[in-house]
N, C-alpha and C positions, 0 to 999 in steps of 0.2 A: 773521188767518190762520184759514182753515177747518180744523177738526180732522177727523181720521179716526176714527170710532167703532170701525172694525175694528182699526186699529192700537192703539187705546186699550184694548180689552177682549179681543180674541182672543189665544189662546196663540201666541206667536211661535216659529217654527222656522226655523233657518238652513238654507238649501237649497244643496247643492253642485252641482246640475244642474238641468235643465229640469223634472224631475218628482221627486216624493218620495212614497213609500208611507207612509200613516198608519194605525195600528191603529184600528179602529172601536170596540172595547170596548163591545159591545152588552149584555154581561152575562156571567154565569158559571153553570154548573150546579154545584150544591152537593150533595154526597153525605154519607154518614155511615158510621161503623164503619171496619173495616180494609180494605174494598174500595174502591179509588179510582174515582170516577165520572168518566168521560170527558167533557170539555167539548165540546159539539157546536154551539155558537153559530156561525151563518153570518156571512158578510160581514165577515171578520176585517180586511180592509184596504180602503182607498179611496185613489185617486191624487190628489195635489195637483199642479197644473200652474202653471208660472210664465208671466208675460206681461210683455213689454217695452213700457212706456209711453214716449212720446217727444214732443219738441217742438223746433221750430227757430225762431229769431228772427233776422231780417236787420236789421242796424243800419247806418245811414248813418254814415260815418266822422266827418263834421262834427258829427253829433248827439251823439257820445260824447266829443268832444275836451274839452269844458268840464265834463262831469259823468260821467266814465267810471265811477267806482266806484258812484255812485248808480244809474246806468242798469243796470249789470250786476246789482247787488243787487236792484233792483226787478224785473227780469225773472226772476231766480232765485226770488224770493218768489212771484211770480205763477204760476210753474210748480208750485211746491209746493202752493200754495193750490188750484189746479184739480186737481192730481193726487189730493189727498186726497178731493175730491168724486167724481171719476170712479172711483177705486178702490172707495170705499164703494158707489157705485151698481152697479159690476160685481159686488161681493161680496154685496150685499143685495137689489137691486131689479130687476136685468135678468130679464125674463120668458122670453127665448128660451133655447134649449139652448146649451150650450157649443160653441164653434166653434174649430177649430185655425187658422182663417184670421184673421190679426191684424186685418185691416181690417173684419171683421164686428163687432168690438168686443164680443164675448161671450166673454171669456177663461176664465170659470169657470162652474160650475153654482152660481148664486146661492142665497142662503138662501131666498128666496121661491120659486124654481124647485124646490128640494129639497122644500119643504113642500107644494107643489102637485102633486108627482109621486109615483107609487107606487114603493116600494122593497121588493121581495119578500124580498131577503136580510135586510133589517132588520125585516121584518114590519110595514111602514108602508103605510097606504092613502092614496092621493092626497087632499089637502085635509083629512085627519083632524085636523090641528092648525092649521087656518086658519079664521078668522072674518072676515066682511065686514059692513060697516054703519057706523053712526055711532060716534063716540068717546063712549061712555057708561060709567057706573059698571059696569053689568052686563056689557057687552062686554069691558071691561078685566079685570074679575074673572074672567070665563070664559076669557079668553086666558091669564091667569096660571095658572088652575087646570089647563089642559091640560098644562102642564109640571110643576106641583106634584104632580099625581097620576100621576107616572111614576117610573121608577127613577132619573131624572136631576134630580129636584127638590130638590137640595141648596141650601138658602137661602143659604149662604155663597158659592155660585158662580153664583147667578142674577143676570142683568143685563137691563135693559130698554134696547133701542135704538129710538129714535123719530125720525121726521122733525122737524126743528126747527120746521116750520110748525104742528105740533100742540101746541106748548108753551102757547100762549095758551089753547086749549080745555082742556088738562089742568088749568091753574090754576083753572078755574071749577068743576070737578067736586068735589062734596062727598058725604060719607056721610050716613046717615039722621040723624045728630046735628048736621049742619051743619058738620062738620070737613073741610077740604080734604084730598084724598088725595095731593096733590102738595106736596112740601116743597122749597123752594129751598135751595141750598147757602149756608152761612153759616160763621162762624168755628168753630162746633162741628161741624156736619155739612158735610164738605168736598165733597160731591157732591149734585146734585139727586136726588130719590127719589120714587117713586110706590108706594103700598102698602108702604112701607118698603124697597123694592128700588132700588138704584142705577140711575139712568137717564142715558144718554149720548145726545147729539143728533147727528144726521147730516143734512146736506143731500142725501146720496145715497140716503136711505131712501125711495125713491119708485119706483113701477113704470115701467119703460121697456123697449122692445124691445132696446136695446143702450145702452152707457154714453155714446154720443155722440148719442143721439136722445131728445129730451124730447117728451112727449105732453100736450097741454092737458087738464086735468081728471083726470090719472092718479091712481090711489089712492096716498095717502100711507101709509106703513107704520110699524107699531109691532110690535116683536118682543120676546118674552121668551125667553131662552136660557141654558142652562148654558154658560158661557164656555169650559169645557174642551173642548167639541165644535166650537168655532169656531177654525180654525187659519189663521194668517197667515204666509205664507212670505216669508222675507227672502233674496233672491238677490243683488241689487245695489242698494245704497242710492242715493237720488237724486244724480245727477252733473250737472255743467255743464262744457262744453268750449267755450273761446273760440278761434275761428279768425280771426286778424287779417286786415284788408283788404290787407296787404302781399303776401299770396299769392293774392289775387283779381286775375286778369288782365283782367277785363271791367268791373269796377265798383269804386268806392271804398266798399266795404261790408264790414263785419265779419259773421261768422256766430256765433251763440250756440246751441249744441246742448244739449238736456237729455234725460236718460233715467233710468229706474228699472225694475228688474225685481222684481215681487212675485208672490206666489202666494196662493191661498185654497182652502179646502175645508171642508165641513161633514161631520163624521164620523157623526153619529147624528141622523136626522130627528126622532125622538121627544123629543129634548132641547131642542126649540125650538117656538115657536108664533108665529103672526102674526095681527095685526088689520089688515085692509085697510080703511082709512078711506075710504069711498066717498060719504059724505054728511055 
């Protein structure tokens, strides 16, 4: 089963409607003495939107008669597997602007889109926290440093999200003393890490115009982020609905429907950085 890095590390928020306002928490003005200093930080809220993912499978009645449970379970697992990849790509790698049209497959403003766009309310300049190039020690260190040298560089909350295709290259990178910067999970350390920071892998951490279109040679992505600024919306958990062939008047076919409603938003651009691995 493909994991979802977003589901694994982002802060989960239960949504009761199609949208949810999230506080940005950009910082605070601190005064002193007996006169209170008014907080004037801008961009106090950002909107999280939900999106309904779906899938339909048509099953010949004869094909399910001998292995009904296995067939249904298999298709359910297949939906969950692909859903996790598509959701991660929508949240992390889609380069296009968010669209309210479901079939544009750009349901959110992805993390890479946030980092590559100016945000005047947050005081963030486009591409300020984005590096492009090879997966090298220096580029990794610089990418991490962009978040470390910010108000959001809390080591206990930092996480690295990387495309799974970068794992082999990461294993080969060593410091000046010949020590690998990547540490695999073991019985003592339960998560992979790089520079001592937990790393989670995602097949969806790759640039794409939308989550249903892949581009040959597209940049694989590695992010460093304060997880408290990545919000995953929970609206409707993955569901399956079986419609039997008995109510189909034109064919001996069952229908299996799947759906899930999820949301995503990045609250503070300065709290994340990206390395676009282009070579």
